[in-house]
C-alpha positions in Angstrom: -34.5 177.8 -138.0 -33.1 181.3 -137.4 -32.8 180.4 -133.7 -30.5 182.9 -132.6 -32.1 185.9 -134.4 -35.3 184.8 -132.6 -33.5 184.2 -129.2 -32.1 188.1 -129.6 -35.9 189.6 -130.7 -37.3 187.6 -127.5 -34.6 188.7 -124.8 -35.1 192.4 -125.7 -38.5 192.1 -125.6 -38.4 190.6 -122.3 -35.9 193.1 -121.0 -37.7 195.8 -122.1 -41.1 195.0 -120.7 -39.3 194.0 -117.3 -37.6 197.8 -117.9 -40.8 199.7 -118.1 -42.8 197.6 -116.1 -40.4 198.5 -112.8 -40.2 202.3 -114.0 -44.0 202.2 -113.8 -43.8 200.9 -110.7 -41.9 203.2 -109.5 -43.2 206.3 -110.6 -46.6 205.5 -110.0 -46.1 204.0 -106.1 -47.8 200.7 -106.8 -45.6 198.8 -103.8 -46.8 196.7 -101.8 -47.9 199.5 -98.9 -50.5 200.7 -101.0 -51.9 197.3 -101.2 -51.7 197.0 -98.0 -53.8 200.7 -97.4 -56.3 198.9 -100.0 -56.8 195.8 -98.1 -57.4 198.1 -94.8 -59.9 200.1 -96.3 -61.8 197.0 -98.0 -62.0 195.4 -94.3 -65.5 195.9 -92.4 -65.9 198.3 -90.3 -69.5 198.3 -88.6 -69.4 197.4 -84.2 -72.2 195.3 -84.6 -70.1 192.8 -86.7 -68.4 190.0 -84.9 -65.3 190.4 -87.8 -64.5 194.0 -86.2 -61.1 194.2 -88.0 -57.8 194.8 -86.0 -57.3 198.9 -87.2 -61.6 199.5 -86.4 -60.7 198.1 -83.0 -57.8 200.5 -82.4 -60.1 203.4 -83.9 -62.7 202.1 -81.0 -60.3 201.9 -78.2 -59.0 205.5 -79.5 -61.9 207.3 -79.9 -63.3 205.8 -76.2 -60.0 207.0 -74.6 -61.9 209.0 -71.9 -62.0 209.4 -68.1 -64.5 206.3 -67.2 -64.8 207.6 -63.8 -66.0 211.4 -65.3 -68.1 210.1 -67.7 -69.7 206.9 -65.6 -69.9 204.9 -69.0 -71.5 201.5 -68.1 -73.7 198.6 -69.4 -76.7 200.8 -70.3 -74.6 202.9 -72.2 -75.6 206.2 -73.5 -78.8 207.2 -70.8 -76.5 207.7 -67.8 -74.1 209.0 -70.1 -76.7 211.9 -70.9 -77.3 212.7 -67.4 -73.3 212.8 -66.5 -73.3 215.3 -69.1 -75.9 217.6 -67.6 -74.0 217.7 -64.4 -70.9 218.6 -65.7 -72.3 221.2 -67.8 -73.6 222.7 -64.5 -70.4 222.6 -63.1 -68.4 224.1 -65.9 -70.7 227.1 -65.5 -68.7 228.5 -63.0 -65.4 228.4 -64.4 -64.3 231.5 -66.4 -65.5 232.4 -69.8 -62.9 231.0 -71.8 -62.8 227.4 -70.0 -66.7 227.7 -70.2 -66.8 228.2 -74.0 -64.6 225.0 -74.2 -66.1 223.0 -72.1 -69.3 223.6 -73.8 -67.9 222.8 -77.3 -66.1 219.4 -76.1 -69.3 218.4 -74.1 -71.4 219.5 -76.8 -69.2 217.3 -79.0 -69.3 214.4 -76.9 -73.0 215.1 -76.6 -73.3 214.5 -80.3 -70.8 211.6 -80.9 -70.9 209.3 -78.1 -74.8 208.7 -78.2 -74.4 207.7 -82.0 -72.2 205.0 -80.1 -74.8 203.4 -78.7 -76.4 203.2 -81.9 -73.9 201.2 -83.4 -73.2 203.4 -86.3 -70.4 203.0 -88.4 -66.8 204.3 -87.5 -66.8 206.3 -91.0 -70.3 208.0 -90.3 -69.1 209.0 -86.4 -65.7 210.1 -87.7 -67.6 212.5 -90.6 -70.3 213.5 -87.8 -67.0 215.8 -85.8 -64.1 216.5 -87.3 -62.5 217.6 -84.0 -63.0 214.0 -82.6 -61.9 212.3 -85.6 -58.9 210.1 -84.9 -55.7 210.4 -87.3 -55.9 206.9 -88.6 -58.9 207.5 -90.4 -58.0 210.8 -91.9 -54.7 208.9 -92.9 -56.8 206.7 -95.3 -58.6 209.1 -96.5 -55.6 211.2 -97.7 -53.7 207.9 -99.1 -56.9 206.9 -101.3 -55.9 210.4 -103.4 -53.0 208.7 -104.9 -54.8 205.4 -105.3 -56.3 206.3 -108.4 -53.2 204.8 -110.7 -51.8 206.7 -113.4 -53.3 205.1 -116.2 -49.6 204.6 -118.6 -46.1 205.0 -119.0 -44.4 206.7 -121.8 -41.0 204.8 -123.0 -37.9 207.1 -122.8 -35.0 206.7 -124.5 -32.9 206.0 -121.4 -35.5 203.3 -120.7 -34.1 201.8 -124.3 -30.7 203.2 -124.2 -29.1 199.4 -122.7 -31.4 197.2 -124.1 -30.8 198.5 -127.6 -27.0 198.7 -127.6 -27.8 194.6 -126.2 -30.0 194.1 -129.1 -27.2 196.1 -131.8 -24.5 193.7 -130.1 -26.6 190.2 -130.8 -27.5 191.2 -134.3 -23.7 191.5 -135.1 -22.9 188.3 -133.3 -26.0 186.4 -135.7 -23.9 187.7 -138.8 -26.5 190.6 -139.6 -24.9 193.4 -141.6 -23.4 196.4 -139.3 -25.9 199.0 -141.9 -28.6 196.2 -141.2 -28.4 196.4 -137.7 -28.1 200.4 -136.9 -31.4 200.2 -138.8 -33.4 198.1 -136.9 -32.2 199.4 -133.6 -33.1 203.2 -134.9 -36.4 202.2 -136.5 -37.1 200.4 -133.0 -35.9 203.2 -131.1 -38.3 205.4 -133.3 -41.2 203.6 -132.7 -40.8 202.8 -129.3 -39.5 206.2 -127.5 -42.8 208.4 -126.2 -45.2 205.3 -126.5 -47.4 205.7 -123.6 -47.7 202.2 -122.1 -51.3 201.1 -120.3 -51.2 199.0 -117.4 -53.4 196.6 -118.8 -51.2 196.8 -122.5 -48.8 193.7 -123.0 -45.7 195.9 -123.1 -44.0 192.4 -124.9 -46.7 192.7 -127.5 -45.7 196.8 -128.6 -41.9 196.0 -128.5 -42.0 192.8 -130.4 -44.7 195.0 -133.0 -41.9 197.6 -133.0 -39.1 194.5 -133.9 -41.4 193.4 -136.7 -42.2 196.2 -138.3 -38.1 197.2 -138.0 -37.3 193.8 -140.1 -40.3 194.1 -142.7 -38.8 197.0 -143.8 -35.4 195.3 -144.1 -36.3 191.6 -145.8 -39.2 193.1 -147.9 -37.6 194.4 -151.3 -39.2 194.8 -154.3 -37.7 192.8 -157.3 -38.6 190.2 -160.1 -40.6 187.2 -159.6 -39.1 184.1 -160.8 -42.6 182.4 -161.3 -44.6 185.4 -162.2 -42.0 185.8 -165.1 -42.6 182.2 -166.4 -45.9 182.5 -166.0 -45.7 185.4 -168.7 -43.2 184.3 -170.9 -45.3 180.9 -171.3 -48.1 183.7 -172.6 -45.7 184.7 -174.6 -44.9 181.6 -176.0 -41.1 182.0 -175.3 -38.8 180.3 -172.8 -37.7 182.0 -169.5 -34.3 181.9 -169.7 -32.4 181.9 -166.1 -28.7 182.1 -165.3 -27.3 181.0 -161.7 -23.7 182.4 -160.0 -21.7 181.8 -157.2 -18.8 180.5 -155.9 -18.0 176.6 -155.1 -19.1 174.7 -152.3 -22.9 176.8 -152.3 -25.4 173.9 -153.4 -25.9 175.8 -157.0 -25.9 172.7 -159.1 -28.7 170.9 -156.5 -30.6 173.9 -156.3 -31.0 174.0 -160.3 -32.0 170.7 -159.9 -34.5 171.4 -157.3 -36.2 174.3 -159.0 -36.5 171.9 -161.9 -38.5 169.8 -160.3 -40.7 172.2 -158.5 -41.5 174.0 -162.0 -42.1 170.6 -163.3 -44.5 170.0 -160.7 -46.1 173.3 -161.7 -46.9 171.9 -165.3 -43.8 173.3 -167.0 -41.0 171.8 -168.9 -37.2 172.7 -168.2 -34.4 172.5 -170.0 -31.0 172.6 -168.1 -27.7 173.8 -169.9 -24.7 172.4 -168.0 -22.2 175.8 -168.8 -20.2 174.9 -166.0 -17.0 173.5 -168.1 -14.4 173.9 -166.7 -15.0 170.9 -164.0 -15.4 167.4 -165.6 -17.0 166.6 -162.4 -19.3 169.6 -162.6 -21.2 168.1 -165.8 -21.5 164.7 -164.0 -23.2 166.2 -160.9 -26.1 168.0 -162.7 -26.4 165.1 -165.6 -27.1 162.9 -162.3 -29.9 165.4 -161.4 -31.4 165.6 -164.6 -31.6 161.9 -165.0 -33.5 161.5 -161.8 -35.6 163.8 -162.9 -36.2 162.8 -166.5 -34.9 166.0 -167.8 -33.2 167.3 -170.7 -29.9 168.4 -170.4 -27.2 170.1 -172.8 -24.0 169.2 -172.3 -20.2 169.6 -174.6 -17.2 167.9 -173.0 -14.9 169.9 -170.4 -13.3 172.8 -171.4 -15.9 173.8 -174.3 -17.2 177.1 -174.3 -19.5 177.7 -171.5 -21.6 180.2 -173.3 -22.5 177.8 -176.5 -23.7 175.6 -174.1 -25.9 177.8 -173.1 -26.8 179.0 -176.4 -27.6 175.6 -177.2 -30.0 174.7 -174.3 -31.8 178.1 -175.8 -32.3 177.2 -179.2 -33.5 173.6 -178.3 -36.1 175.1 -175.9 -37.3 177.3 -178.5 -37.5 174.3 -181.0 -39.2 171.9 -178.6 -42.0 174.2 -177.4 -40.3 174.1 -173.6 -40.9 177.2 -170.9 -37.5 177.2 -169.2 -34.0 177.2 -169.2 -31.6 176.6 -166.8 -27.6 177.7 -166.7 -25.7 176.4 -164.4 -22.1 178.1 -164.6 -18.5 177.4 -162.8 -18.4 178.5 -159.8 -15.9 181.6 -159.0 -14.5 183.5 -156.1 -15.8 187.0 -156.5 -11.9 187.9 -156.9 -11.0 185.9 -159.8 -11.1 188.9 -162.4 -11.0 185.8 -165.2 -13.6 183.8 -164.3 -16.2 186.7 -163.4 -14.9 188.2 -167.1 -16.1 184.6 -168.3 -19.7 184.9 -166.6 -20.4 188.2 -168.3 -19.9 187.1 -171.6 -22.4 183.6 -171.0 -24.8 186.7 -170.0 -24.2 188.7 -173.0 -24.6 185.7 -175.8 -27.6 184.4 -173.6 -29.3 187.7 -172.5 -31.2 185.8 -169.2 -34.0 187.1 -168.5 -33.2 186.6 -164.8 -29.6 186.1 -163.0 -29.9 184.4 -159.6 -27.0 184.6 -157.1 -26.6 181.4 -155.0 -25.4 181.9 -151.5 -24.6 179.4 -148.4 -27.0 180.6 -145.5 -24.6 179.3 -143.3 -21.7 181.7 -144.4 -23.5 184.9 -143.0 -21.5 187.9 -143.4 -19.6 186.6 -146.4 -22.6 185.1 -148.3 -23.6 188.9 -148.2 -19.9 190.1 -149.4 -19.7 187.6 -152.2 -23.5 188.7 -153.3 -22.3 192.5 -153.3 -19.5 191.4 -155.3 -21.4 189.2 -158.0 -24.6 192.5 -157.9 -21.6 195.1 -159.2 -20.3 192.6 -161.4 -22.8 191.5 -163.6 -26.3 192.9 -161.7 -27.7 190.3 -159.9 -31.8 190.6 -159.8 -32.3 187.6 -157.0 -31.2 185.5 -154.3 -31.1 181.6 -153.2 -29.9 181.5 -150.2 -29.2 177.2 -149.7 -28.9 175.6 -146.2 -31.7 177.8 -144.4 -32.6 175.1 -142.6 -29.2 174.2 -140.7 -28.9 178.4 -140.0 -29.4 179.3 -136.4 -28.2 182.3 -136.5 -29.8 183.8 -139.5 -27.6 186.7 -140.4 -27.4 186.4 -143.7 -31.4 185.9 -144.4 -32.2 189.1 -143.0 -29.3 190.9 -144.0 -28.6 190.1 -147.7 -31.4 191.4 -149.7 -31.1 194.9 -148.0 -27.3 195.3 -148.7 -27.8 194.7 -152.5 -31.5 195.6 -152.9 -32.4 192.3 -154.9 -34.8 190.0 -153.5 -34.3 186.4 -151.6 -36.6 184.3 -154.5 -35.8 181.0 -152.8 -34.3 179.2 -149.5 -33.4 175.6 -149.6 -33.9 173.7 -146.3 -33.2 170.5 -147.1 -31.5 168.2 -149.2 -34.0 166.3 -151.1 -35.2 167.6 -154.6 -38.8 168.9 -153.0 -36.8 170.9 -150.1 -37.2 174.3 -151.5 -39.3 177.3 -150.8 -40.4 180.3 -152.5 -39.3 183.5 -150.1 -41.7 185.3 -148.3 -41.3 188.0 -146.2 -44.6 187.0 -144.2 -43.2 184.1 -143.4 -39.9 185.1 -142.4 -41.4 187.1 -140.0 -43.0 184.2 -138.6 -40.1 182.4 -138.3 -38.6 185.2 -136.2 -41.1 186.0 -134.1 -43.4 182.9 -133.7 
């Protein structure tokens, strides 16, 4: 059910997730280069370990790159080195002052530094002892470490959303969503997401879905009459609830009336049906077939009789017999047929129904929305029942119709059987679209 819309919303969320993730990577430099640096920093660096890293070996060679003949470093290590350094210091005394100062500084640095190598201290400690003889490599690590503290959030910009929301709007229109509704959804999502800060640990998809669900919930949750509550209130008053059904031919209006009769019969109410579609003999036979199957009362006249009179008789029967619900079937008519629309107004005037319900075919998409608008302008309907919702892969009518006419969806037909009807719930609709 509503597979097309589900796919549109899912694609939008996935594309935005990828877009924001890619932008975050670019802005915060979290490419492979940094991963390699992290790996280097985390590798062991102690010289007494047998698992000295390649980087540390290079550092050792760089630091120890001195003239072996000059310093005479051998296996004894630091002892002979001390002696050689003393000899060197004596020789340097004969040089001129600038050279003497420079030599003493260098020898002093090496005297402090090289013996520590004999003690097998960590390279990090050695490099921090004397900055003059630290190599570029550990400095590079230290500098790069500064930008390894990642920026923890990415702000969604209007540029991030531009292409994605354009594709979403086109997708909604392809799914038979009314253009005004598509615009509202897109603008709502844009308003919610632009400026939103996404943490690296957050699920961008969840944030996007939340914005989409919020936008859709504004569209589909329309206040209005509730038939079940009205029926309860009417029963308490001891009066029947009068429901009049309108729509065009072929939408499943008669079958829907039978489903509702069965639905409320199982809830303990006693319905009666008025066969007010007197323009077609087949219509009277059809509704009679359903009432016989359900074993409920039907009030009918001959073909061509006054449909308003049939409805009036059904109401009087319900009042006299203490029945709680009157369901008035009317002739299917195109919204452009002025004469039939005027006849419908007459039925309304005579019966004074408590609720007028438009029955539309969900599969017709925007046509159902247009039909509902025309009927609402003519007779002021109170709610909508959409048939064949189970076969509606697009979902455009279900998403649009309530918002366009500002009247709630009351029921959805979800199959051919008498039990295949459900009361509409906006939360259920959201679950269908975003599960």
